[in-house]
N, C-alpha and C positions, 0 to 999 in steps of 0.2 A: 797646499793652498798657494795661490799666486801672490806675488809681491804687491803690497798696497802702498802706493806713494802718496804722501800728503803731510800736512802739519799735525803736530800733536799739541794738546793743551793739558796742563796740570793744575789742579786746584786743591786747596786745603779747606777743611770744614770742621766745625765743632770745636770743642775745647782743646786748647794747645797742649803740647807735652814738651819735655826737654829734648826729645829726639825726633819730633815731627819734621824738622828741617833736614835731618839726616836722610829721611825718606825722600824729601824734595831733591836733595843732592843726588841720590841714587837715580831718581827718574830723569832729572835734567841732564846730568853728566852722561848717562847711558844713551839718552835720546839724541844728544848732540853727536854721538859716535855713529849713529845709524844712517846709512846712505839713503834709505827709503823714507826717512823722516826729514822733510824739507825745511820746516821751521819748528822751533820749540817755544811755545808760549806758556807763561805763568799767569793764571787768572788772579786778578785782584779780588780778594774776599770771595773765593770759591765760586759757586755757581752764579752768584750775583754778578761777578766780574764778567762772566760769559754773556749773561743776559744784557748787561749794560755795555758790552763791547769795550771793557776795560781790562786789558791784559798786556803783559810785558813780553818783549822779545828777549828771551833768555840767552840768545847767542851774543848779545851785546855786553853781557856781564864779564867781569874779570874772572878768569879761572880760579885765581886764589880766593876770591870772595865766595865763589861757589863751593870751594873746598871747606871754607870756614863754616858753611851751613851745618856741617856734621856735628859741630859743638856749639851751635847757636840755638838757644831755646825759643819757644813760642813759634808762631806762624809767620815766617818772613814775608810771605805774599799777602798776608791778611786772611783771617778766617771769617766764618759766617754761620749764622743759624737761620737758614731759610728752607722752608718745607715746600717742595713741589706738590701741588695738588695732583690727584689722579688724573691722567690724561683724558679718561672718559668723562670726567666732571668738568674739566677746564683745560683746553689745549693751548691757551695763550702763551704760556712760558715755553712749551715744547716747540711751538711753531717758531718762536723767536730763536730758540737754540738751534733749530734746523737751519734757519736763515743765516745765523752767524757761522755755523759749521760750513755751510756751502760757500759763503763769501770768502772765508779764509782757507777753504779746502782742508778743514780739520778732519782727519781720518783716524786719529787716536785720542782717546779721552781717558785720562788717569785722575782718579779722585781719591784723596787721602783723608780718611776719617773713621768714625765709629759706626754705631748702629744706624743712626739716622742718615749718615752720609752714604752708607752702603745702600740704603733705601733710595736715595737720590740717584746713585750710580745705576741701580737696577732699573729705575723708571726711565732714565735717559737711554739706557741700552735698549730696552724694549721698544721705546718709541722710535728710535732710529731704525730698528729692524722692521717695525710696522710700516715705516715710511719708505722703506727700500733704499735707505742711504747707508752705504757701507762705512761703518765706523767701529773700530775695535775699542771696547770699553773694559777697563780693568780697575778694580778697587784695590787700594793700598791701605792695609789696616793701620789704625791708630786709635788708641784710647788708654789713658791711665787706668780706667775702670776695669780693663781686662775682661770685659763681658761680651766680646764678639764670639758668636757661635762658630764652631768648626775649626778653630785654630787653638793650638796648645796654649798660646799666650799672645799678647798683643804688644807691638812696639810702643814704648811709652811706659808700660807697667813696671818693667825691671828697674828703671831709673827712679820712678816715683816710690817704688817699694824700698829701694836702697836709701832714699832720702828720709822716708818715714822711719825706718828701722834705726838709722843713724841718729836722727833728731831725738827719737824717744830714748835712746841710750844716753844721750847728752842730758835730756830733761831728767832722766832717772837719777843721775848724779846730782844735778842741781837741786832736786826736790828733797835730797837727803842731807843738805848742808846743816840745817838747824836741828836743835834738840827738841823742837816742838813738833806736834803732829800736823800732818797735812794730807789732804786728798786732792789729787790732780786729775782732771777730766780732759782728755784729749779728743777733739772732734776731727775726724778724718773723712775725706770725700768718699762717696758711695751711696747712690740713690737706691738701687734695687739689688745690687750685688756688692758683697763685702770684701772684694779682693784687696783693696787698698788698706782697709783697716786690719785685715788679716795679716798684712805685712808687719804689723806691730809685734806679731808672734816671733818674728826673726830676732827682735831685740830681747824678748823673753827667753828665747833659745840661748842667747849669749849671757843670760843672767841679769840683764839690765833693762827689763821690759815691764809691760803692764801686768797687773794682777788679774784684771778682768778685761775681756774683749767681747764686744757686742756687735753682731752683724745683722743686716736687714733680712738675711735668710731665715732668722729665727724670730718669731714674735717677741717683742720686748715686754717683760713683766716688771712693772715698776716696784711692786712689793718685794719680789725676789731680788731685784737689783739692789734695793736699799738694805735688804737683809745681808746680801753678799758683801756689800761695801762696808757695812757696819761691823760685821764679824771680823773682816781683815783689819779694819781700823782699830778695833778694840784689842786686837792681838799684836799688831805691829806699829800702830800709830802712823804708818805711811801706806798710802794706797794710790796706785796709778791705774786709771781706767781709760781704755780706748773704745770709742764708739763711732759707728758709721753715721754720717749725717742723715741717712735715710731710714734709720730704725723706726718701726711702727709698733703700736700695740696690737692686741688680738683683733681689734675692730678695724684695723687698717689705718688708724690715725697716726700721722707723723708725731713723734715725741717732741720734735721742735715746735709743733703747733701748741704744745701745752703752755708755752711762754711767749709765743710770737705769732704775728699775722703774716709773716713772710711767705709761708707756704700757700697762702691764698693767691699769690701772684704766679702767673704762668708764662713760660717762654713760648717761642714760635711753634714748638713741638708739643705743647700742652704739658710740659714738665713743671712741677711746683718749684718755686725758688726756695731753697733750703738754706739754713744757717741759724746760728744762735743756739744750737743744741747744747754745746759745752756749757754756756752760761746758765741755760735752763736747768740742766741736770746738776750743775754746781750749786745753784740756789736750793734745789730740792734736797740734795744730800746734806747741805749745810744745816738746813732747818731740822733734818732728822738727827744728825750727829753732833751738831754744835762745833764741828771741827773747822779749822782754817781750810778753805777750799779755793782752788784755782782752776778756772776753765780756760783752755787754750784751743783756738781754732787754727788748724794748719792752713786752711784756705788755699790761695793760689800758689803758695810756696811749694806745695808738694808736686805741682805739675810744671814748674819752671826752673827747678834747681839743677841746672846743667853742671854746676860746679862739683856735684857729687853724683854725676851720672854713671850708669853702668856701661862699661865698654862693650859687654855682650849685647846690651840693648842698642847702643849706638850702631854697632856693626850689623845687627839684624835689621834695624830700621832701614839702613842704607840698602841692604840686600833685598828687602821687600820692594823698594822702589825700583831698583835695578832689574830684578826679575820680572816685574810687571811689564816693563818695556820689552824685555827679551821675549817673553811669552806673546805679547801683542804682535810684535814683528813676525814671529813664527806663525801667526794666524789665530791665536787664541783670543777669545772675546767673551764678555758676559761672566767674568769670574772675579773673585777676590783672591789675592795671594795670601797663603796661610802657612803656618808652621806645624810640623808633625814631629814630635819627639821620638828619636830612635831609641830602641831598646839597648840596654847595656850599662855598664858601670860609669862610663864617661858620658858627660852631657853632649848631645849633638841634636840639632834640629834640621830636618829636611824641609824643602819647600814643596807645597802642594797647592792645588787650586780648588776653591769652593765656589759652586754656582751662586751667583748673586741673589737669585730668587730664594735660595735656602738660608743665606746669612742675613738678609735685610730684616731689620727690626726683631731679630731673635736674640734674646739675652742668655748668656752663660753664667750661671751662678756657682758658688762654691758647693761642692758635693757635701751632703749632710754628714757623710762618714768622716769628712775632714774637720768637722766641728765637734768638740767634746760633748759628752752626754748631757752636761749641765747647760750647754748652750752659751757658755761664757769664755770660751777659749778654743784653740786650734790643736789638732793632733800632729803627730810626726809626719804624717802623709803630706800635709801642707808644707811643712818645713822642707821636706825632700823635693817637693815641686818647685818651691820659690827660690831656694838658695842658689841654684845655678844661674838664675836670671839676673842676679845682682853682681855677678863676678866681673872683675876687671875694673881698672880705673880709667875713666875718660878724662883726658887732660886738655882743656881748652887752651888755646894760645893766650899768653899773658903779655900785656904791655903796661909797663909801670906798675906791675903788681896786680893789675885788674884784667879781667877777661876781654879779649878782642873778639867781638862778634862780627858776623858778616854784615857788610854794608853794601847793599845792592843799589845799582843805578836806577833800576825800574824804568827802563825806556819803553814807553808805550808803543805797542804794535800798531802799525798803520796799513791800510789797504787802499 
């Protein structure tokens, strides 16, 4: 395929992770090396930044600051939750995108995100093709939820899993300080897929984890839950329970709705706002057992804990961004970069490409055979899958004993 000269633009979308900026560094640093890429732009708040013509000239950034992105959590360029309508229903946004692309001669579009972001990427790609405007579009995977279809795992998951397992091991010891009984309920992110909550099984694997684990893949039975918790409490006087925020009963009702109206609120993509599950279950189990009960919601901490990041995750996130640029320059378009685990005793993942049409809005859930028969724990198959993803220590630069994160100038691009 002939060389395509022009500018590139990179955007971040959806929930942040502790390694999303490592992917940003991979895209930006690699793009700056490519002779055929004339300018490198970073969109402010994802697709909205492109629509609003608010993006930064990344060539103006200090190389040292760009390197610090590898260990800087959250979205350095700003993220967004903005859903593009179908072009056949409303072309307004698409016409604006095409106008901006033409004005700045943007010929490469890289978008970093999860399911909804890959949908955005796919829509933009298809519209540019339909319009006859040559622009190579590549999706860069990101989500702590690990639910993107077609990839062995997603950048962001390994570090979040490491944080969850580590924190639970610490909570485990704290919850056993006193000679009185206690039940601890830990609420972990996960709307429809339980990958993050499953990571709590890594703590159990080390002997310092939850007694019960409940994922959204299995309908939640309140009576069975209370029976399980009561049995363990009566026997040991100490119980730790890990639950996904998105667990639902057999009728599809979120358990968090049992004690909260939060789930009635929807975001731009129609997702219910979840939260409060730990306190809801804590109150229910307290009334049943009379035990001292504590509910802990991990909340945002699980997706921004760069201080306990997985080096494997950091390096793979960077590689995903880097390879997206290399594939696009080679002539590839309309794909998401993905990982394929190689066979063999040693962990190794190879890069492959997944068609955006296939990956957009398709969720990957935990295989049923990786969940125990009772539906309240994980099997060794999950442990074997997840352990390699949390390996290695990511070491952020420290100044005065505190992490030194990237400080970008964010010089607005002008035309």
